[in-house]
C-alpha positions as CSV (number, residue, x, y, z in Angstrom):
1,M,-11.8,19.5,-9.8
2,K,-15.8,19.6,-9.3
3,S,-16.2,20.5,-5.6
4,L,-19.2,19.1,-3.6
5,P,-21.8,21.8,-3.1
6,V,-21.4,21.9,0.8
7,T,-22.1,25.6,0.9
8,L,-25.3,24.7,-0.9
9,L,-26.1,22.0,1.8
10,L,-25.5,24.6,4.5
11,L,-27.7,27.3,2.9
12,T,-30.5,25.0,2.2
13,L,-30.3,23.4,5.7
14,A,-30.2,26.9,7.4
15,A,-33.3,27.9,5.2
16,C,-35.3,24.8,6.5
17,K,-38.4,26.1,8.4
18,G,-40.2,24.5,11.2
19,G,-39.1,23.2,14.6
20,S,-36.2,20.9,15.6
21,I,-36.0,17.9,17.8
22,S,-33.2,17.6,20.4
23,T,-32.3,14.0,20.0
24,D,-29.6,11.6,21.3
25,S,-28.1,10.0,18.3
26,G,-28.7,6.7,20.0
27,L,-25.0,5.8,19.9
28,D,-22.3,5.3,22.4
29,D,-21.3,8.6,24.2
30,S,-17.6,9.5,24.7
31,A,-15.3,7.7,27.0
32,A,-15.4,10.7,29.3
33,D,-19.2,10.4,29.9
34,D,-18.7,6.6,30.5
35,T,-15.9,7.4,33.2
36,E,-18.3,9.9,35.0
37,E,-21.1,7.4,35.1
38,G,-18.6,4.8,36.6
39,D,-17.4,7.3,39.1
40,A,-20.9,7.9,40.2
41,D,-21.5,4.1,40.6
42,A,-18.5,3.7,42.6
43,D,-19.4,6.4,45.0
44,S,-22.7,5.2,45.6
45,D,-21.8,1.4,46.0
46,A,-18.3,1.4,47.2
47,D,-18.6,-1.9,49.0
48,S,-19.7,-3.9,46.2
49,D,-18.7,-5.3,42.8
50,T,-21.2,-3.0,41.0
51,D,-18.4,-1.2,39.2
52,A,-17.4,-4.5,37.2
53,D,-21.1,-5.2,36.4
54,T,-21.5,-1.7,35.2
55,D,-18.5,-1.8,32.8
56,A,-20.1,-5.1,31.4
57,D,-23.4,-3.3,31.0
58,T,-21.7,-0.5,29.2
59,D,-19.9,-2.6,26.8
60,S,-23.2,-4.4,26.1
61,D,-24.8,-1.0,25.5
62,A,-22.2,0.3,23.3
63,D,-22.6,-2.9,21.1
64,A,-26.3,-2.5,21.1
65,D,-26.2,1.1,20.1
66,A,-23.7,0.7,17.1
67,Q,-25.2,0.7,13.7
68,T,-24.1,-1.5,10.7
69,V,-23.3,0.4,7.4
70,T,-23.1,-1.9,4.5
71,F,-21.6,-1.2,1.1
72,D,-22.8,-2.7,-2.1
73,L,-19.8,-3.4,-4.5
74,G,-22.0,-4.5,-7.4
75,E,-19.8,-7.6,-8.0
76,D,-17.7,-10.1,-6.2
77,G,-15.2,-8.2,-4.0
78,G,-12.8,-11.1,-3.3
79,G,-9.3,-9.6,-2.3
80,V,-10.8,-6.2,-1.9
81,A,-10.5,-4.1,1.2
82,V,-12.8,-1.0,2.0
83,Q,-11.8,2.0,4.3
84,L,-13.7,4.9,5.7
85,V,-11.7,8.2,5.8
86,N,-12.9,11.3,7.6
87,I,-13.4,14.3,5.3
88,T,-12.3,17.5,7.2
89,D,-13.1,20.0,4.6
90,F,-14.6,19.3,1.2
91,E,-13.2,22.5,-0.3
92,A,-9.6,21.9,0.9
93,E,-6.7,20.9,-1.3
94,D,-6.2,17.9,1.0
95,P,-9.8,17.0,2.2
96,F,-9.0,14.0,4.2
97,G,-8.2,13.3,7.8
98,D,-7.8,10.1,9.6
99,E,-9.0,6.5,8.6
100,L,-12.2,5.6,10.8
101,D,-12.2,1.8,10.0
102,V,-11.3,-0.7,7.4
103,V,-12.6,-4.1,6.5
104,A,-12.2,-6.8,4.1
105,A,-15.0,-7.3,1.6
106,S,-17.3,-10.5,1.8
107,G,-18.7,-11.5,-1.4
108,S,-20.2,-8.4,-3.0
109,T,-20.6,-6.4,0.3
110,A,-18.5,-4.8,2.9
111,S,-20.0,-4.1,6.3
112,F,-18.9,-1.8,9.3
113,L,-20.2,-1.7,12.7
114,L,-20.0,1.9,13.6
115,G,-20.6,3.7,16.9
116,R,-20.1,7.3,17.6
117,P,-17.2,8.8,15.7
118,P,-14.3,10.2,17.5
119,E,-14.7,13.6,19.1
120,D,-12.4,15.4,16.7
121,H,-14.2,14.2,13.7
122,I,-17.6,15.9,14.7
123,N,-18.1,19.5,14.0
124,E,-21.1,21.9,14.4
125,L,-22.6,22.0,10.8
126,D,-23.7,25.7,10.8
127,P,-23.4,27.5,14.2
128,D,-25.4,30.5,13.1
129,G,-28.2,28.9,11.1
130,L,-28.4,25.6,12.6
131,P,-26.9,25.8,16.3
132,G,-26.6,22.5,18.1
133,L,-26.6,20.1,14.8
134,Y,-23.3,18.3,14.6
135,V,-22.1,16.3,11.9
136,A,-19.1,14.1,10.6
137,F,-18.5,13.2,6.9
138,Y,-16.6,10.1,5.6
139,F,-15.4,9.0,2.1
140,A,-15.5,5.3,1.4
141,A,-12.9,3.7,-1.1
142,A,-12.1,0.2,-2.0
143,W,-8.6,-1.1,-3.1
144,D,-7.0,-4.2,-4.4
145,D,-5.6,-5.7,-1.2
146,K,-3.0,-7.9,-2.9
147,N,-1.4,-9.1,0.4
148,G,-4.8,-9.4,2.3
149,D,-3.5,-7.3,5.4
150,T,-6.3,-4.6,5.1
151,T,-3.5,-2.1,5.3
152,K,-3.2,0.1,2.1
153,S,0.3,-0.2,0.6
154,S,1.5,2.2,-1.8
155,G,1.4,-0.1,-4.9
156,E,-2.0,-1.2,-4.4
157,A,-4.6,0.4,-6.8
158,Y,-7.9,1.8,-5.8
159,L,-10.8,-0.2,-7.5
160,G,-13.9,2.1,-6.3
161,A,-14.5,5.3,-4.6
162,G,-18.0,6.4,-3.2
163,R,-20.2,9.2,-4.4
164,V,-22.5,8.4,-1.5
165,F,-20.8,9.7,1.8
166,P,-21.3,7.9,5.1
167,T,-22.5,10.9,7.4
168,Y,-23.2,11.0,11.1
169,F,-25.6,13.5,12.7
170,E,-26.3,14.3,16.4
171,G,-27.9,17.2,18.3
172,E,-30.7,19.5,17.2
173,M,-32.3,17.9,14.2
174,P,-34.7,20.1,12.2
175,M,-38.0,18.6,11.5
176,S,-37.7,19.3,8.0
177,L,-34.5,16.9,7.7
178,L,-36.2,14.3,9.8
179,L,-39.2,14.5,7.2
180,A,-36.7,14.4,4.3
181,G,-35.3,11.1,5.6
182,F,-32.2,12.3,7.6
183,L,-31.8,10.5,10.8
184,P,-29.9,10.9,14.1
185,G,-26.8,8.7,13.9
186,W,-25.5,7.3,10.6
187,N,-26.7,8.2,7.2
188,A,-25.6,7.7,3.6
189,L,-25.9,11.0,1.5
190,E,-25.3,11.8,-2.2
191,F,-24.7,15.4,-3.1
192,V,-26.5,16.1,-6.5
193,D,-26.1,19.3,-8.6
194,G,-29.3,21.4,-8.7
195,Q,-30.8,19.3,-5.8
196,D,-31.8,21.3,-2.7
197,L,-30.8,18.4,-0.2
198,P,-28.7,15.5,-0.7
199,S,-30.2,12.1,-1.7
200,V,-30.5,9.8,1.2
201,Y,-29.7,6.0,0.8
202,P,-30.4,3.2,3.2
203,I,-27.3,2.5,5.2
204,D,-27.6,-1.3,4.6
205,A,-27.2,-0.8,0.9
206,V,-24.8,2.0,0.2
207,P,-23.5,2.0,-3.5
208,L,-19.8,1.6,-4.0
209,P,-19.2,0.2,-7.4
210,L,-15.7,-0.9,-8.3
211,A,-15.9,1.6,-11.3
212,L,-12.1,2.2,-11.0
213,R,-11.2,-1.3,-12.2
214,P,-9.3,-0.6,-15.5
215,T,-10.6,-1.1,-18.9
216,L,-7.5,-2.6,-20.7
217,A,-9.0,-3.2,-24.0
218,Y,-11.1,-1.0,-26.2
219,T,-12.1,-0.8,-29.9
220,L,-13.2,2.4,-31.6
221,T,-14.8,2.1,-35.0
222,G,-16.3,4.4,-37.6
223,G,-16.5,5.5,-41.1
224,V,-15.2,8.1,-43.4
225,A,-17.2,11.3,-44.5
226,E,-18.2,11.5,-48.1
227,G,-15.8,13.2,-50.5
228,I,-12.7,12.3,-48.6
229,D,-10.3,10.2,-51.0
230,L,-8.7,7.3,-49.2
231,T,-5.8,7.2,-51.6
232,G,-2.5,8.0,-49.7
233,R,-4.2,8.6,-46.5
234,G,-3.3,6.8,-43.3
235,L,-4.9,6.6,-39.9
236,T,-2.8,7.2,-36.8
237,V,-3.3,7.7,-33.1
238,V,-0.7,10.3,-31.6
239,T,-0.2,11.5,-28.1
240,S,-0.9,15.1,-26.8
241,V,2.4,15.0,-25.0
242,D,5.3,16.8,-26.8
243,G,8.5,14.7,-27.4
244,A,6.9,11.3,-27.3
245,S,8.8,8.6,-29.1
246,S,6.0,7.1,-31.4
247,A,2.4,7.1,-32.4
248,L,0.3,4.5,-30.6
249,V,-1.3,3.4,-33.9
250,D,-0.4,3.7,-37.6
251,Q,-2.4,1.9,-40.2
252,A,-4.0,2.7,-43.7
253,L,-7.3,4.5,-43.7
254,T,-10.2,2.3,-44.7
255,N,-13.8,2.8,-44.8
256,P,-15.1,1.4,-42.4
257,W,-12.1,1.7,-40.0
258,S,-11.3,0.1,-36.7
259,L,-8.7,1.2,-33.9
260,S,-7.8,-1.3,-31.2
261,F,-6.4,0.0,-27.8
262,S,-5.0,-2.6,-25.4
263,D,-3.0,-2.3,-22.3
264,A,-1.3,0.9,-21.3
265,P,0.3,3.6,-23.7
266,P,4.2,3.9,-23.5
267,D,5.4,5.8,-20.3
268,D,6.4,8.8,-22.4
269,H,2.8,9.4,-23.3
270,F,1.8,10.0,-19.7
271,E,1.4,13.3,-17.7
272,R,1.4,12.8,-13.9
273,D,0.2,15.1,-11.3
274,G,-1.0,14.5,-7.8
275,G,-0.7,10.8,-8.0
276,L,-2.9,10.5,-11.1
277,G,-1.3,9.5,-14.4
278,T,-3.2,10.3,-17.6
279,A,-2.5,9.8,-21.2
280,V,-4.6,11.5,-23.9
281,E,-4.5,9.7,-27.4
282,I,-5.9,11.5,-30.6
283,P,-7.0,9.6,-33.7
284,L,-6.2,11.5,-36.9
285,S,-6.1,10.8,-40.6
286,Y,-3.0,12.0,-42.4
287,L,-1.7,12.5,-45.9
288,D,1.4,10.2,-46.7
289,L,3.2,12.8,-48.7
290,D,6.5,11.0,-49.0
291,G,4.6,7.7,-50.1
292,S,6.5,5.7,-47.4
293,G,3.4,3.9,-46.1
294,D,3.9,4.9,-42.7
295,L,3.8,8.1,-40.6
296,T,6.9,10.3,-41.0
297,D,8.0,13.8,-40.3
298,G,7.4,14.6,-44.0
299,D,3.7,13.7,-43.8
300,A,0.7,16.0,-43.1
301,A,-2.1,15.9,-40.6
302,A,-5.6,15.8,-42.3
303,E,-8.9,15.3,-40.6
304,A,-9.8,14.4,-37.1
305,V,-12.2,11.6,-36.0
306,C,-15.4,13.5,-35.3
307,L,-18.7,13.0,-33.4
308,D,-20.8,15.7,-35.1
309,D,-18.8,18.8,-34.5
310,R,-16.6,17.5,-31.6
311,A,-13.4,15.7,-32.0
312,V,-12.9,12.3,-30.5
313,A,-10.0,11.5,-28.3
314,M,-9.1,8.4,-26.1
315,L,-8.2,8.9,-22.5
316,Y,-6.1,6.3,-20.5
317,V,-6.1,6.6,-16.6
318,E,-3.7,4.6,-14.7
319,P,-5.4,2.9,-11.8
320,P,-5.0,5.3,-9.0
321,T,-2.9,4.3,-6.0
322,E,-3.5,7.5,-4.0
323,L,-6.9,8.2,-2.2
324,Y,-7.1,11.9,-3.6
325,A,-6.7,10.7,-7.2
326,A,-9.5,8.0,-6.6
327,Y,-11.7,10.8,-5.2
328,V,-11.1,13.2,-8.1
329,L,-11.8,10.5,-10.8
330,T,-15.0,9.6,-9.1
331,L,-16.3,12.9,-8.7
332,Q,-15.5,13.6,-12.4
333,G,-17.3,10.5,-13.4
334,L,-14.3,8.9,-14.9
335,G,-12.8,5.4,-14.7
336,A,-9.4,3.9,-15.0
337,G,-8.0,2.5,-18.1
338,W,-9.6,3.3,-21.6
339,S,-12.5,5.7,-22.2
340,P,-13.6,7.9,-25.1
341,L,-13.8,11.8,-24.8
342,A,-15.4,14.3,-26.9
343,V,-13.5,17.8,-27.4
344,S,-15.5,20.9,-28.4
345,A,-14.3,23.8,-30.5
346,D,-14.0,25.8,-27.3
347,G,-11.8,23.3,-25.8
348,S,-14.3,21.7,-23.3
349,I,-14.1,18.0,-22.8
350,S,-16.9,15.6,-22.0
351,T,-17.2,11.8,-21.6
352,I,-19.3,9.9,-24.2
353,T,-20.9,6.6,-24.1
354,E,-20.9,3.6,-26.2
355,A,-24.3,4.5,-27.6
356,E,-23.2,7.9,-28.8
357,L,-20.2,6.5,-30.8
358,V,-22.4,5.0,-33.5
359,D,-21.9,8.1,-35.8
360,V,-18.1,8.6,-35.4
361,Q,-16.3,9.2,-38.7
362,V,-13.2,10.8,-40.1
363,S,-14.4,14.3,-41.1
364,G,-13.7,17.8,-41.7
365,D,-16.5,18.8,-39.3
366,C,-14.2,19.2,-36.3
367,S,-10.7,19.9,-35.4
368,L,-8.3,19.8,-32.5
């Protein structure tokens, strides 16, 4: 899995020059602090009802201090719930802690009214390089809340997960961070490879696209390289899983050709790990050596479907029902359902776009 460059964040923050500002976040302090204030009021005015008034004032202050963080789903989110989950360690095998809050989407947005996070969510970012700066990181994810109870059930699939992380700061804020747009209290940060500091988004428009909504139908089209005789050649799509029962597609090779992918592959085409189910389907031409007109054990694989010198494969990802699976897919830039991949000769795999698929052809220029 591609890990977020938290160590890079720490190093760049620690290297920031200039002064710092000791600043209250402006958000509600802990309950312990409120209790101490209440005791002081009681001692100074034991014969009055000031305590009740103070409690009311404290509640009012807490409401006034809270900040609204709004996520933009990019489409109507009817029936969608959104949760914020504490990230305890980006590099850990299980990076998640407790859920902070959950709301139902309204239209194309989901809004949270957030005060100071729980004490055990807040940690000193870098005690050596940035003493006194405290932070809490969160991960946002949206799921198909079929029963509308805003409680994630095991069978409900995630439809979106955030690459922009709600982040809370308090304490000694370096001037360089303030000048870069970081603020005490709630922020929205995206970690970008090669960038010294995270990108800062306005907290009233944090992107959370429903990019994990599955693509259930996909058509791959292409041609045939010059010199390949179509006679006695078929076009098939086979799984990468050994022992699968059947090819996904089996048809005569034509020029041009078209392969249609709809719904999910058979269950025995899948590999499942960590709550993530994937099926890799490989288009190939073959020689119909026994003249049966269908793919049989007596036939021989011929050319792959190529994009320049890379082989094209189709990936199907089951809609993730586990938070970690949604997290991994999002960081890898993958969605659920069907999507095309390119496989290089060294085995490296990359996603490809619709625009790149214009030159796909059955060819001897690549292999799997």
